[in-house]
C-alpha positions as CSV (number, residue, x, y, z in Angstrom):
1,M,7.2,-61.8,3.4
2,E,7.9,-63.8,6.5
3,H,11.8,-63.3,6.6
4,R,10.9,-59.5,7.0
5,L,8.5,-59.9,9.5
6,Q,10.9,-61.6,11.7
7,H,13.9,-59.1,11.0
8,A,11.4,-56.2,12.0
9,L,10.5,-58.0,14.8
10,T,13.9,-58.6,16.2
11,K,15.0,-55.3,15.0
12,I,12.3,-54.2,17.8
13,D,13.6,-56.0,20.5
14,E,16.6,-54.7,20.3
15,L,15.2,-51.4,19.9
16,N,13.4,-52.1,23.7
17,E,16.5,-53.2,25.0
18,K,18.3,-50.1,24.3
19,W,15.1,-47.4,24.7
20,P,15.3,-44.6,24.7
21,K,19.5,-44.8,24.0
22,V,19.1,-45.3,20.5
23,S,20.8,-43.8,17.2
24,F,18.9,-42.1,14.3
25,R,20.1,-44.7,12.5
26,E,19.0,-47.7,13.9
27,I,15.3,-45.8,14.1
28,S,15.6,-45.4,10.5
29,Q,16.7,-49.1,9.6
30,F,13.5,-49.9,11.3
31,L,11.3,-47.5,9.8
32,G,12.7,-49.0,6.5
33,Q,11.6,-52.2,7.4
34,I,8.0,-51.4,8.0
35,N,7.9,-49.4,5.2
36,S,9.1,-52.3,2.9
37,M,5.7,-54.1,3.9
38,H,3.6,-51.0,2.1
39,P,2.4,-53.6,-0.5
40,V,0.6,-55.4,2.5
41,M,0.3,-53.2,5.4
42,Q,-0.6,-49.7,3.1
43,G,-1.2,-46.9,4.8
44,S,-0.1,-48.3,8.5
45,C,3.4,-48.4,7.7
46,T,3.2,-44.5,7.6
47,L,0.2,-43.8,9.9
48,R,1.8,-46.0,12.6
49,S,5.4,-44.7,12.7
50,K,5.0,-40.9,12.4
51,M,6.5,-40.3,15.7
52,L,9.4,-42.2,15.2
53,Q,9.8,-40.7,11.7
54,T,10.0,-37.5,13.3
55,F,13.7,-38.3,14.7
56,V,14.8,-39.0,11.1
57,N,13.4,-36.1,9.7
58,T,15.2,-33.7,12.4
59,R,18.5,-35.6,12.1
60,H,17.8,-34.7,8.5
61,F,17.2,-30.7,9.0
62,C,19.8,-30.2,11.8
63,D,22.2,-32.4,9.6
64,L,23.4,-34.6,12.7
65,P,25.4,-37.8,12.4
66,W,23.6,-41.0,11.9
67,D,25.3,-42.9,14.3
68,D,24.4,-40.0,17.3
69,K,22.4,-41.3,20.0
70,I,19.1,-39.4,20.0
71,C,18.6,-36.8,23.0
72,S,15.6,-34.3,23.2
73,D,14.2,-32.2,26.1
74,F,10.7,-33.4,24.7
75,Q,9.9,-36.9,26.6
76,G,6.5,-36.8,25.1
77,L,8.2,-37.8,21.7
78,F,9.9,-40.5,23.1
79,E,6.8,-41.8,25.0
80,K,4.5,-41.8,21.3
81,S,7.7,-43.2,19.9
82,K,7.7,-46.3,22.2
83,Q,3.8,-46.7,21.4
84,E,4.5,-47.0,18.1
85,L,7.1,-49.6,18.8
86,D,4.7,-51.4,21.1
87,F,2.2,-51.5,18.6
88,W,4.4,-53.0,15.9
89,K,5.4,-56.0,18.3
90,T,1.7,-56.9,19.3
91,E,-0.2,-56.1,15.7
92,M,2.6,-56.8,13.1
93,K,1.5,-60.3,12.6
94,N,-2.1,-59.3,12.5
95,L,-1.6,-56.7,9.9
96,N,0.3,-59.0,7.6
97,F,-2.5,-59.9,5.6
98,R,-4.4,-58.6,2.6
99,T,-7.0,-60.2,0.5
100,F,-7.0,-60.0,-3.4
101,K,-10.5,-59.3,-3.2
102,L,-12.1,-56.7,-0.8
103,P,-15.3,-57.8,0.9
104,D,-18.3,-55.4,0.0
105,P,-18.7,-53.0,2.9
106,L,-21.5,-53.3,5.6
107,C,-21.8,-49.8,6.3
108,M,-21.3,-46.6,4.2
109,G,-20.8,-42.9,5.3
110,W,-20.5,-39.7,4.0
111,V,-19.2,-36.5,5.9
112,D,-18.7,-32.8,4.8
113,A,-17.8,-29.7,6.8
114,S,-18.5,-25.8,5.9
115,D,-17.0,-23.0,7.7
116,H,-19.6,-23.0,10.4
117,A,-20.4,-26.9,11.0
118,I,-19.5,-30.4,10.3
119,G,-21.9,-33.2,9.8
120,G,-22.1,-36.8,8.2
121,I,-24.3,-39.3,7.4
122,L,-23.8,-43.6,8.1
123,V,-26.1,-46.1,6.6
124,K,-25.9,-49.4,7.7
125,L,-26.5,-51.5,4.9
126,K,-28.1,-55.4,4.9
127,P,-26.0,-58.5,4.4
128,G,-26.6,-59.6,1.2
129,G,-29.2,-56.4,0.6
130,C,-30.0,-55.9,-3.5
131,K,-27.7,-54.3,-5.9
132,P,-26.8,-51.5,-7.1
133,M,-24.8,-50.5,-4.0
134,P,-24.9,-47.0,-3.3
135,V,-21.6,-45.5,-4.3
136,T,-22.3,-41.6,-3.9
137,V,-24.5,-39.6,-1.9
138,D,-25.2,-37.0,-4.1
139,N,-27.2,-39.4,-6.4
140,W,-28.5,-41.7,-3.8
141,I,-29.8,-39.0,-1.1
142,L,-29.2,-35.3,-1.7
143,D,-30.8,-33.7,-4.7
144,G,-29.0,-31.2,-7.0
145,A,-29.6,-28.3,-4.4
146,G,-27.8,-30.1,-1.2
147,V,-31.3,-31.5,0.4
148,L,-32.4,-34.6,1.7
149,P,-35.3,-35.3,0.3
150,R,-35.4,-38.9,1.0
151,I,-35.0,-38.2,4.4
152,R,-38.2,-36.6,5.5
153,N,-38.0,-33.3,8.5
154,C,-34.4,-33.0,7.8
155,A,-34.2,-29.4,8.2
156,R,-36.2,-30.2,11.7
157,V,-33.6,-32.4,13.1
158,Q,-30.5,-30.5,12.2
159,V,-30.8,-27.6,14.4
160,D,-28.0,-26.2,16.8
161,V,-29.6,-28.3,20.1
162,F,-28.9,-31.5,17.9
163,T,-27.4,-34.0,20.5
164,K,-24.2,-35.2,20.2
165,E,-25.4,-38.5,19.9
166,P,-26.0,-40.1,16.6
167,Q,-29.5,-39.7,15.7
168,R,-31.5,-42.1,14.0
169,I,-33.7,-41.9,11.4
170,T,-36.6,-43.9,10.8
171,D,-38.5,-41.5,8.5
172,H,-37.1,-42.3,5.2
173,D,-37.5,-43.3,1.5
174,L,-34.5,-45.3,1.2
175,D,-34.8,-49.0,-0.4
176,P,-35.7,-51.1,2.8
177,N,-34.0,-54.3,0.8
178,V,-30.6,-52.2,1.0
179,V,-30.7,-50.1,4.0
180,E,-31.3,-51.6,7.7
181,D,-30.4,-48.3,9.7
182,L,-29.7,-45.0,9.0
183,Y,-28.0,-42.0,11.1
184,I,-27.0,-38.6,10.9
185,V,-24.5,-36.5,13.2
186,H,-24.3,-32.8,13.2
187,R,-22.8,-30.0,15.4
188,N,-21.9,-26.5,14.7
189,L,-18.0,-25.8,14.9
190,T,-16.4,-24.2,18.0
191,Y,-14.5,-20.3,17.5
192,T,-11.2,-22.4,17.4
193,E,-12.4,-25.1,15.1
194,K,-13.8,-22.5,12.7
195,A,-9.8,-21.1,12.5
196,V,-9.1,-24.5,11.1
197,D,-8.4,-25.0,7.2
198,S,-10.7,-27.0,5.2
199,N,-8.8,-30.4,5.5
200,E,-9.2,-30.5,9.3
201,R,-12.6,-29.4,9.2
202,E,-13.7,-32.5,6.9
203,L,-11.5,-34.8,9.2
204,L,-13.3,-33.4,12.2
205,G,-16.2,-34.6,10.7
206,A,-15.4,-37.9,9.6
207,V,-13.7,-38.3,13.6
208,E,-17.5,-37.0,14.5
209,L,-18.9,-39.7,12.6
210,L,-16.8,-42.6,13.4
211,L,-16.9,-42.4,16.9
212,G,-20.6,-41.2,17.1
213,C,-21.3,-44.7,15.6
214,L,-18.7,-46.7,17.0
215,Q,-20.9,-49.2,18.5
216,F,-22.6,-49.6,14.6
217,V,-19.4,-50.0,12.6
218,K,-17.6,-52.1,15.2
219,N,-15.9,-55.4,13.3
220,S,-17.7,-54.2,10.0
221,V,-16.5,-53.4,6.8
222,F,-16.8,-49.7,6.3
223,T,-16.1,-47.2,3.3
224,L,-16.2,-43.6,4.1
225,H,-16.7,-40.7,1.3
226,F,-15.3,-37.5,1.2
227,D,-15.8,-34.7,-1.4
228,N,-12.3,-33.4,-0.4
229,L,-9.3,-35.4,-2.0
230,N,-6.7,-34.1,0.0
231,A,-8.7,-35.5,3.4
232,A,-9.4,-38.7,2.2
233,T,-5.6,-39.0,1.1
234,I,-4.7,-37.9,4.9
235,L,-7.1,-40.5,6.4
236,E,-5.8,-43.1,4.4
237,K,-1.8,-42.0,4.3
238,G,-1.3,-40.0,7.4
239,S,0.0,-36.0,7.1
240,Q,3.3,-34.6,8.1
241,K,1.0,-32.1,10.0
242,F,0.6,-33.6,13.7
243,R,-2.8,-32.2,14.3
244,L,-3.7,-34.1,11.3
């Protein structure tokens, strides 16, 4: 793995020296080096090279020669691609690590979206708390009707005037030996957000939960649960649609 790492870093230096006067072939060679490290770096390989991959996709759809220098009137794409190169230059060695056994999560989250609103639940677990750890919100917090019986006054807190900040819930029946803190985020969608597909609404719910609770999950092992397989896959591997 070390030789692949060094070759990729050398390629980054070569691209930076020529940037933005680089060819499709040079970009493709670098992407191949990054993707070869997927067994260790996993989804980061695709998530952090989407803009660079756009150049290769453009060459394919327009049937351009591999050795042509890349030309584009959209300078924003060059800027974003350069940011990806800078990311790999600084973070490649840090990402070149994968444990054989993943540590138990210290935080667990569940998100959902309807046609009109998005929301999520974040549970901060006590380190070394008693098992079993919660796996799904459906059999741990919700009842069969989708109500939150273990969180009292839930209907009262989930209203249109719900604050943008996550609300800490102390009045609940969850096991105090397992749960350290419980937070809920919830807001209505704008007219623009209502027009997007269900995948994007689910991802909006995830962004709302993560950004809202960032101070609580920072430097923690975090597991996020979806009831939408497409959204979970996009979060892990990325999407060809830039908005996702």
